[in-house]
PALUM-362446 format. One record per residue: residue number from 1; residue in one letter; x, y, z of N, C-alpha, C, O in turn. Coordinates in Angstrom, 2 decimals. Each point is the difference from the previous one (the first is absolute). Example, Ala and Ser with C-alpha at 12.3 -4.5 7.8 and 13.67 -1.06 7.14 Angstrom:
# PALUM-362446
  seq  type     n.xx     n.yy     n.zz    ca.xx    ca.yy    ca.zz     c.xx     c.yy     c.zz     o.xx     o.yy     o.zz
    1     a    13.19    -5.69     7.80    -0.89     1.19     0.00     0.90     1.20     0.00     1.04    -0.02     0.66
    2     s    -1.39     1.07    -1.38     0.82     1.19     0.06    -0.77     1.09     0.73     0.51     1.11     0.17
***
This chain:
# PALUM-362446
  seq  type     n.xx     n.yy     n.zz    ca.xx    ca.yy    ca.zz     c.xx     c.yy     c.zz     o.xx     o.yy     o.zz
    1     x     3.44   -17.22    -9.68     0.82    -0.96    -0.34     1.19    -0.25     0.98     0.85     0.88    -0.11
    2     x    -0.61    -1.64     0.84     1.26    -0.05     1.02     1.52     0.51    -1.01     0.33    -0.77    -0.90
    3     x     0.29     1.71     1.05     1.72     0.03    -0.75     0.56    -1.43     0.01     0.38    -0.74     0.91
    4     x    -0.49     0.58    -2.50     1.20    -1.41    -0.05    -1.04    -1.17    -0.65     0.42    -1.09    -0.39
    5     x    -1.87     1.49     0.34    -0.65    -1.26    -0.11    -0.60     0.44    -1.33     0.15     1.18    -0.30
    6     x    -1.03    -2.24    -0.80    -0.10     0.11    -1.00    -1.37    -0.63     0.17    -0.22    -0.71     0.98
    7     x    -0.86     0.99    -2.03    -0.83    -0.99     0.15    -0.49    -1.50    -1.15    -0.50     0.02    -1.13
    8     x     0.79    -0.89     1.76     0.51    -1.02    -0.95    -1.25    -0.98    -0.81    -1.18     0.15     0.33
    9     x     1.57    -1.18    -1.44    -0.91    -0.23    -0.97    -0.64    -1.02     1.13     0.44    -0.75     0.87
   10     x    -1.91     1.19    -1.45    -1.23    -0.60     1.03    -0.33    -1.51    -0.57    -0.85    -0.64     0.61
   11     x     1.42     0.08    -1.65     0.58    -1.31     0.38     0.54    -0.51     1.01    -0.17    -1.21     0.12
   12     x     0.75     1.72     0.64     0.95    -0.35     1.07    -0.73     0.10     1.25     0.48    -0.38     1.07
   13     x    -1.62     0.89    -1.20    -0.91     0.02     0.92    -0.92    -1.20     0.74    -0.65    -0.84    -0.63
   14     x     0.72     0.93     2.06    -0.54    -1.36     0.43    -1.26     0.68     0.88    -1.15    -0.42    -0.15
   15     x     1.37     1.20     0.82    -1.13     0.80     0.64    -0.21     1.18    -0.11     1.07     0.57    -0.20
   16     x    -2.29     0.43     0.25    -0.31     1.33    -0.21     0.28     0.69    -1.39    -0.07    -0.73    -0.99
   17     x     0.32     1.77     0.85    -0.10     0.40    -1.12     0.86     1.16    -0.59    -0.19     0.80    -0.91
   18     x     1.33    -1.06     1.88     1.50     0.32    -0.51     1.18    -0.50     0.63    -0.06    -0.52     1.11
   19     x     1.29     0.67    -1.85     0.75    -0.80     0.68     1.42     0.95    -0.17     0.32     0.39    -1.12
   20     x     0.08    -0.23     1.71     1.12     1.36     0.23     1.55    -1.23     0.08    -0.22    -1.06     0.59
   21     x     1.20     1.21    -0.99     1.35    -0.62    -0.53     1.18     1.43     0.75    -0.33     1.17     0.23
   22     x     1.57    -1.76    -0.05     0.89     1.04     0.14     0.64     0.27    -1.39     0.22    -0.77    -0.93
   23     x    -0.04     1.76     1.03     1.00     0.83    -1.38     1.37    -0.97     0.15     0.53    -0.13     1.10
   24     x    -0.08    -0.44    -2.15     1.50    -0.56     0.48     0.79     1.05    -0.04    -0.09     0.93    -0.79
   25     x     1.08    -1.10     1.86     1.18     0.89     0.55     0.77     0.40    -1.57    -0.01    -0.59    -1.09
   26     x     0.73     2.07     1.64     0.56     0.26    -1.65     1.28    -1.12    -0.20     0.80    -0.35     0.88
   27     x    -0.85    -0.03    -2.11     1.18    -0.54    -0.58    -0.65    -1.78     0.39     0.80    -0.93     0.01
   28     x    -1.85     0.77     0.19    -0.97    -1.65     0.20    -0.64     0.05    -0.77    -0.50     1.07    -0.33
   29     x     0.22    -2.16    -0.25    -1.19    -0.29    -1.23    -1.35    -0.44     0.78    -1.12     0.32    -0.40
   30     x     1.48    -1.51     2.19    -0.74    -0.57     0.08    -0.38     0.90     1.35     0.84     0.60     0.66
   31     x    -2.17    -0.63    -0.39    -0.77     0.82     1.13     0.19    -1.51     1.03     0.24    -1.17    -0.31
   32     x    -0.50     1.89     1.73     0.28    -1.04     0.93    -1.12    -0.64     0.17    -0.84     0.83     0.34
   33     x     0.23    -2.27    -0.41    -0.69    -0.79    -0.01    -0.82     0.03     1.54    -1.23    -0.12     0.05
   34     x     2.08     0.29     1.18    -0.60    -0.56     1.20    -0.70     1.27     0.61    -0.03     0.26     1.21
   35     x    -0.59     0.60    -2.36    -1.13     1.16     0.94    -0.85     0.45    -1.33     0.43     0.22    -1.13
   36     x    -1.62    -0.16     1.58    -1.01     0.69    -0.61    -1.18     0.69     0.48    -0.35    -0.02     1.17
   37     x    -0.39     0.75    -2.32    -1.36     0.92     0.87    -0.96    -0.77    -0.38     0.02    -0.30    -1.20
   38     x    -1.13    -0.24     2.02    -1.19    -0.21    -0.98    -1.29     0.74     0.70    -0.26    -0.02     1.20
   39     x    -0.55     0.74    -2.30    -0.80     1.07     0.60    -1.71    -0.49    -0.66    -0.27    -0.54    -1.07
   40     x    -0.27     0.81     1.71    -1.20    -0.34    -0.94    -1.59     0.58     1.38     0.09     0.96     0.76
   41     x    -1.37    -1.96    -0.88    -0.91     0.47     0.27    -0.07    -1.19     0.91     0.33    -1.11    -0.40
   42     x    -0.79     1.35     1.66    -0.05    -1.18     0.75    -1.61    -0.58     0.18    -0.96     0.38     0.67
   43     x     1.18    -1.48    -1.59    -1.71    -0.24     0.01     0.20    -1.79     0.16     1.02    -0.63     0.27
   44     x    -2.21     0.23    -0.50    -0.27    -1.77     1.00     0.95    -0.87    -0.87    -0.04    -1.20     0.26
   45     x     1.01     1.65    -1.38     0.70    -1.45    -0.37     1.22     0.48     0.57     1.03    -0.05    -0.68
   46     x    -1.02     0.58     1.98     0.93     0.42     0.59    -0.13    -0.65     1.49     0.17     0.98     0.71
   47     x    -0.39    -2.12     0.16    -0.33    -0.11     1.14    -0.09     0.99     1.15    -0.78    -0.03     0.95
   48     x     1.71     0.89    -1.21     0.26     0.98     1.29    -1.37     1.26    -0.73    -0.41     0.87     0.76
   49     x    -0.10    -0.95    -2.08    -1.26     0.95     0.02    -1.03    -0.75     0.79    -0.63     0.82     0.67
   50     x     0.32    -1.72    -0.53    -1.06    -0.22     1.16    -0.05     0.64     1.36    -0.99     0.09     0.73
   51     x     2.25     0.36    -0.49     0.29     0.52     1.80    -0.50     1.28    -0.33     0.16     0.61    -1.05
   52     x    -0.83    -0.26     2.13    -1.04     1.27    -0.06     1.00     1.35     0.51    -0.31     1.14    -0.32
   53     x     1.55    -1.43     1.14     0.66     0.95     0.74     1.36     0.04    -0.74     0.66    -1.03     0.18
   54     x    -0.08     1.97    -0.97     0.86     0.20     0.01     1.49    -0.07     0.42     0.84     0.46    -0.76
   55     x    -0.54    -0.93     1.75     0.97    -0.48     1.47    -0.06    -1.85    -0.71     0.80    -0.70    -0.63
   56     x    -1.72     0.58     0.99     0.09    -1.49    -0.48    -0.09    -0.18    -1.66     0.57    -0.97    -0.51
   57     x    -1.25     1.85    -0.24     0.17    -0.70    -1.66     1.81     0.22     0.10     0.74    -0.84    -0.50
   58     x    -0.29     1.91     1.12     1.21     0.46    -0.57     1.15    -1.85     0.65     0.77    -0.63    -0.74
   59     x    -0.99     0.41     1.74     0.24    -0.81     0.94    -0.25    -1.29    -0.90     1.05    -0.39    -0.49
   60     x    -1.80    -0.11     0.26    -0.75    -0.75    -1.13     0.71    -0.15    -1.53     0.50    -1.00    -0.53
   61     x    -0.61     2.10     0.12     0.79     0.00    -1.48     1.34    -0.15     0.23     0.67    -0.88    -0.54
   62     x    -0.27     1.64     1.26     2.01    -0.23     0.39     0.14    -1.75     0.31     0.97    -0.63    -0.41
   63     x    -1.74     0.20     0.95     0.04    -1.38     0.57    -0.12    -0.98    -1.19     0.78    -0.94    -0.19
   64     x    -2.02     1.29    -0.70    -0.04    -1.01    -0.85     0.79     0.80    -1.23     0.25    -0.77    -0.92
   65     x     0.14     1.97     0.71     0.86    -0.34    -1.06     1.69    -0.64     0.15     0.53    -0.29    -1.07
   66     x     0.26     0.09     2.31     0.76    -0.19     0.43     0.02    -0.86    -0.18     0.89    -0.42    -0.74
   67     x    -2.13    -0.72     1.46     0.10    -1.52    -0.95     0.21     0.12    -1.21     0.78    -0.77    -0.56
   68     x    -1.28     1.56     0.02    -0.05    -0.63    -1.73     1.49     0.42    -0.69     0.47    -0.83    -0.77
   69     x     0.08     1.71     0.93     1.18     1.01    -0.52     0.78    -0.89     1.23     0.26    -0.86    -0.84
   70     x     0.23     0.41     1.85     0.89    -0.53     0.60    -0.45    -1.14     1.00    -0.17    -0.01     1.22
   71     x     0.02    -1.10    -2.35    -0.49    -1.75     0.71     0.96    -0.28     0.37     0.46    -1.02    -0.50
   72     x     0.32     1.68     1.48     1.10    -1.12     0.53     0.14     0.21     1.82    -0.17     1.01     0.69
   73     x     0.49    -2.21    -0.39     0.40     0.10     1.43     0.68     0.96     0.63     1.20     0.24    -0.15
   74     x    -2.17     0.47     1.06     0.59     1.05     1.08    -0.58     0.49     0.85    -1.19    -0.30     0.15
   75     x     1.80     1.19     0.67    -0.81     0.88     0.82    -0.33     1.83    -0.22     0.66     0.90    -0.51
   76     x    -1.85    -0.93     1.10    -0.29     1.42    -0.47     0.42     0.85     1.24    -0.36    -0.39     1.11
   77     x     1.12     1.56    -1.26     0.44     0.63     0.93    -0.19     1.60     0.15    -0.82     0.38    -0.84
   78     x     1.22     0.49     1.48    -0.55     1.36    -0.29    -1.33     0.08    -0.35     0.18     0.92    -0.80
   79     x    -1.00    -1.06     0.75    -1.45     0.12     0.16    -0.36     1.18     0.03     0.26     0.52     1.08
   80     x    -0.98     0.40    -2.11    -0.69     1.17     0.70    -0.96     0.49    -0.93     0.08     0.01    -1.23
   81     x    -1.35     0.55     2.24    -0.58     1.05    -1.23    -0.28     1.55     0.64     0.36     0.54     1.04
   82     x    -1.14    -0.14    -2.13    -0.08     1.31    -0.02    -0.91     0.70    -0.32    -0.76    -0.85    -0.48
   83     x     0.14     2.01     0.35    -0.84     0.84    -0.28     0.48     0.40    -1.33     1.15     0.07    -0.42
   84     x    -2.47     0.21    -0.27     0.34     0.57    -1.55    -0.97     1.35     0.00    -0.60     0.12     1.07
   85     x     0.30     0.98    -2.10    -0.63     0.91     0.01    -0.04     0.39    -1.60     0.49     1.08    -0.35
   86     x    -0.99    -1.84    -0.45    -0.29     0.70    -1.71    -0.54     0.97    -0.04    -1.15    -0.18    -0.40
   87     x     1.43     1.41     0.66    -0.86     1.03    -0.25    -1.61    -0.04     0.60    -1.02     0.30    -0.61
   88     x     1.16    -0.75     1.90    -1.05    -0.21     1.11    -0.61    -1.50    -0.11    -0.65    -0.55     0.89
   89     x     1.01    -0.07    -2.28    -0.19    -1.56     0.04     0.39    -0.76     1.03     1.22     0.16     0.12
   90     x    -1.72    -1.08     0.88     0.68    -0.71     1.35     0.82    -0.97    -0.85    -0.29    -0.28    -1.16
   91     x     1.33    -0.22     1.84     0.89    -1.36    -0.64     0.58    -0.10     1.34     0.02     0.64     1.05
   92     x     0.55    -1.92    -1.63     1.34    -0.74     0.94     1.06    -0.16    -0.74    -0.02     0.28    -1.20
   93     x     1.55    -0.94     2.10     1.11    -0.64    -0.96    -0.12    -0.85     1.24    -0.44     0.09     1.15
   94     x     1.16    -1.12    -2.05     0.34    -1.52     1.15     1.50    -0.27    -0.75     0.03     0.10    -1.22
   95     x     0.95    -0.37     1.79     1.24    -0.38    -0.57     0.77    -0.90     0.92     0.13     0.31     1.18
   96     x     0.42    -1.49    -1.70     1.05    -0.69     0.64     1.13    -0.34    -0.83    -0.03     0.24    -1.21
   97     x     1.28    -0.92     1.91     0.68    -0.70    -0.43     0.34    -1.41     0.37    -0.10    -0.43     1.15
   98     x     0.67    -0.55    -2.61    -0.15    -1.31     0.92     1.53    -0.43    -0.41     0.65     0.36    -0.98
   99     x    -0.30    -1.16     1.97     1.73    -0.54     0.83    -0.49    -1.25    -0.94    -0.80    -0.78     0.51
  100     x     1.28     0.54    -1.99    -0.35    -1.26    -0.53     0.99    -1.10     0.87     1.10     0.35     0.43
  101     x    -1.61    -1.61    -0.25     0.68    -1.32     0.14     1.67    -0.56    -0.42     0.88    -0.71     0.50
  102     x    -1.12     1.57    -1.79     0.94    -0.45    -0.90     0.94     1.29    -0.18     0.03     0.73    -1.00
  103     x     0.64    -0.61     2.02     1.12     1.32     0.27     0.81     0.58    -1.16     0.59     1.08    -0.06
  104     x    -0.74    -2.46    -1.22     0.52     1.09    -1.16    -0.86     0.99    -0.52     0.67     0.93    -0.45
  105     x    -1.65    -0.79     0.36    -1.64     0.98    -0.42     0.35     1.33     1.09     0.46    -0.11     1.14
  106     x    -0.71     1.00    -1.62     0.30     1.40     0.32    -1.27     0.09     1.11    -0.91    -0.68    -0.48
  107     x     0.50     1.25     1.75    -0.99     0.05     0.19    -1.18     0.92    -0.64     0.07     1.19    -0.32
  108     x    -1.02    -1.94     0.25    -1.05     0.66    -1.11    -0.96     0.79     0.80    -0.29    -0.29     1.16
  109     x    -0.26     1.41    -1.88    -0.70     1.29     0.81    -1.61    -0.07    -0.99    -0.25    -0.45    -1.11
  110     x    -0.58     1.12     2.11    -0.94     0.45    -1.15    -0.97     1.09     1.12    -0.24    -0.18     1.20
  111     x    -0.13     1.17    -1.97    -0.99     0.84     0.63    -1.31     0.23    -1.22     0.11     0.31    -1.18
  112     x    -1.13    -0.54     1.84    -1.32     0.37    -0.51    -0.91     0.69     0.57    -0.26    -0.24     1.18
  113     x    -0.40     1.21    -1.86    -0.58     1.05     0.48    -1.55    -0.22    -1.19    -0.12    -0.44    -1.15
  114     x    -1.07     1.13     2.37    -1.12    -0.12    -0.83    -1.09     0.82     0.69    -0.55    -0.25     1.06
  115     x     0.33     1.49    -2.06    -0.50     1.18     0.01    -1.80    -0.16    -0.09    -0.56    -0.90    -0.63
  116     x    -0.05     1.86     1.31    -1.24    -0.09    -0.62    -1.42    -0.55     0.89     0.15    -0.64     1.04
  117     x    -1.05     0.85    -1.41    -1.30    -0.33     0.86    -0.82    -1.44    -0.60    -0.29    -0.08    -1.19
  118     x     0.00    -0.90     2.08    -0.73    -1.17    -0.29    -1.40     0.75    -0.49    -0.03     1.22     0.17
  119     x    -1.02    -1.80    -0.72    -1.11     0.02    -0.32    -0.95    -0.16     1.20     0.13    -1.06     0.61
  120     x    -1.03     1.91    -0.18    -0.78    -0.31     1.14    -0.83    -0.93    -0.05    -0.62    -0.35    -1.00
  121     x     0.54    -0.40     2.76    -0.23    -1.32     0.65    -1.52    -0.27    -0.96    -0.60     1.04    -0.29
  122     x     0.15    -1.99    -0.07    -0.75    -0.65    -0.59    -0.34     0.53    -1.73    -1.12    -0.14    -0.50
  123     x     2.06     0.63    -0.10     0.05     0.46    -1.07     0.23    -1.95    -0.90     0.98    -0.71     0.25
  124     x    -2.05     0.33    -1.14     0.24    -1.03    -0.53     1.23    -0.26    -1.06     0.47     0.86    -0.75
  125     x    -0.16    -1.83     0.81     1.74    -0.41    -0.76    -0.64    -0.05    -1.12    -0.16    -1.18    -0.31
  126     x    -0.22     1.79    -0.33     0.08     0.27    -1.82    -0.09     1.73    -0.17    -0.05     0.70    -1.01
  127     x     0.04    -0.39     2.27    -0.18     1.73    -0.12     1.27     0.28     0.87     0.06     1.18     0.35
  128     x     0.85    -1.86     0.04     0.89     0.34     0.92     1.52     0.56    -1.11     0.87    -0.79    -0.36
  129     x    -0.87     1.89     0.09     0.81     0.43    -1.31     1.37     0.48     1.01     0.01     0.62     1.06
  130     x     1.03    -1.14    -1.82     1.48     0.33     0.98     0.50     1.41     0.51     0.62     0.85    -0.64
  131     x    -1.01    -0.83     1.86     0.35     1.76     0.22     1.12    -0.30     0.69    -0.01     0.83     0.92
  132     x     1.10    -1.61    -0.80     1.26     0.00     0.78     0.91    -0.33    -1.37    -0.41    -0.24    -1.14
  133     x     1.79     0.32     1.65     1.07    -0.23    -1.13     1.37    -0.13     0.72     0.46     0.63     0.95
  134     x    -0.09    -1.40    -1.52     1.30    -0.61     1.03     1.57     0.10    -1.26     0.08    -0.22    -1.21
  135     x     0.86     0.62     2.15     1.29     0.14    -0.39     0.86    -1.18     1.06    -0.01     0.02     1.23
  136     x     0.61    -0.82    -1.95     0.86    -1.31     0.55     1.24     0.47    -0.87     0.01     0.30    -1.20
  137     x     1.04    -0.30     2.14     1.34     0.33    -0.38     0.69    -1.31     0.70    -0.40    -0.44     1.08
  138     x     1.40    -0.08    -1.77     0.86    -1.20     0.28     1.26     0.06    -0.28     0.22     0.42    -1.14
  139     x     0.76    -0.70     1.81     1.29     0.35     0.76     0.87    -1.23     0.32    -0.36    -0.97     0.67
  140     x     1.34     1.11    -1.13     1.44    -0.64     1.19     0.85     0.56     0.29     0.44     0.86    -0.76
  141     x     0.22    -1.14     2.11     0.75     0.47     0.56     1.20     0.86    -1.02     0.50     1.10     0.24
  142     x    -0.25    -1.97    -1.40     0.80     0.79    -0.94    -0.72     1.29    -0.70     0.48     1.08    -0.35
  143     x    -1.80    -1.59     0.28    -0.80     1.13    -0.97    -0.97     0.03     0.85    -0.98    -0.74    -0.12
  144     x     1.15     1.81     1.36    -1.03     0.27     1.37    -1.34     0.85    -1.13     0.23     0.63    -1.03
  145     x    -1.76    -0.92     1.73    -0.82     0.75     0.57     0.28     1.28     0.29     0.43     0.40     1.09
  146     x    -0.67     0.31    -2.12     0.02     1.73     0.46    -1.37     0.45     0.84    -1.02     0.46    -0.53
  147     x     1.24    -0.71     2.02    -1.37     0.49     0.82    -0.33     1.28    -0.13    -1.06     0.29     0.55
  148     x     1.64     0.63    -1.13    -0.58     1.40     0.20    -0.50     0.25    -1.61    -0.99     0.73    -0.09
  149     x     1.54    -1.23    -1.21    -0.13     0.29    -1.18    -1.93    -1.01    -0.39    -0.99     0.45    -0.58
  150     x     1.25    -2.00     1.32    -1.10    -0.35    -0.13    -0.64     0.46     1.13    -0.69    -0.94     0.40
  151     x     0.51     2.10     0.47    -1.28     0.24     0.47    -0.72     1.20    -0.45    -1.18     0.30     0.15
  152     x     2.69     0.66    -1.06    -0.51     1.06    -0.41    -0.86    -0.74    -1.31    -1.22     0.08    -0.02
  153     x     2.13    -0.95    -1.25    -1.07    -0.47    -0.62    -1.50    -0.57     0.54    -0.86     0.18    -0.86
  154     x     0.52    -0.60     1.65    -1.25    -0.69     0.46    -1.08     1.30    -0.05    -1.03     0.17    -0.65
  155     x     1.88     0.83     1.80    -1.27     1.16     0.19     0.61     0.87    -1.20     0.18     1.16     0.38
  156     x     0.17    -1.37    -1.63    -0.21     0.64    -0.96    -1.36    -0.41    -0.81    -0.47     0.73    -0.88
  157     x    -0.15    -2.05     1.30    -1.03    -0.31    -1.00    -1.08     0.98     0.44    -0.20     0.57     1.07
  158     x    -0.53    -0.56    -2.41    -1.25     0.73    -0.22    -1.26    -0.52    -0.22     0.36    -1.07    -0.50
  159     x    -1.50     1.02     0.49    -1.03    -1.09    -0.78    -0.29     0.96    -1.12     0.05     1.22     0.19
  160     x    -0.41    -1.85    -1.60    -0.47     0.89    -0.89    -1.22     0.66     0.17    -0.39     0.81    -0.84
***
C-alpha cells in the first residue's frame, strides 16, 4: 500500500477489485478527488484484456481508462512505456499526461501497469482464467501520479 493511501469503500469502485484513495491531509476532512488508484484482475471485461502483449495491454488500458475518467478535449503528451517484473511475472507500464483544451483544468495524468502471462494460444475462451493483473493510477498536476510508487505497487502483485 503506498504511503498516504487507504483502501476505499467498494461501492465507489468502477473497475477492478480494489480502489485506493488518498488519506486526507492533516487538518483536512476531505481527501483529494482528482487522484485514485484502481487494482484488479485484467479480464475480458476490459478491452485491454484481449491484448496478448503486456505493453500493448498497458497502453490500451491507459488509453481506455483515460477516455473514461478524463473525457475532455485535450492533447496527450509525455507518453512513455516501461517494463515491469513482479517476482518473475512479466509486465509493462504505460504513462501519459493530458493537456486539456480548457486551460482552467490542471493537466491530467494516468499510469497503467499490467503484470502476468496470457493463456497459451488456442486456449478455449471459457478456459482463459485471468492470469494478469492491473494497476491504474490517476492523477493531475495538482496531485500527480507517483510513477515510482505505482511501479512498486504493480511489481508487488503476487498470484494466490
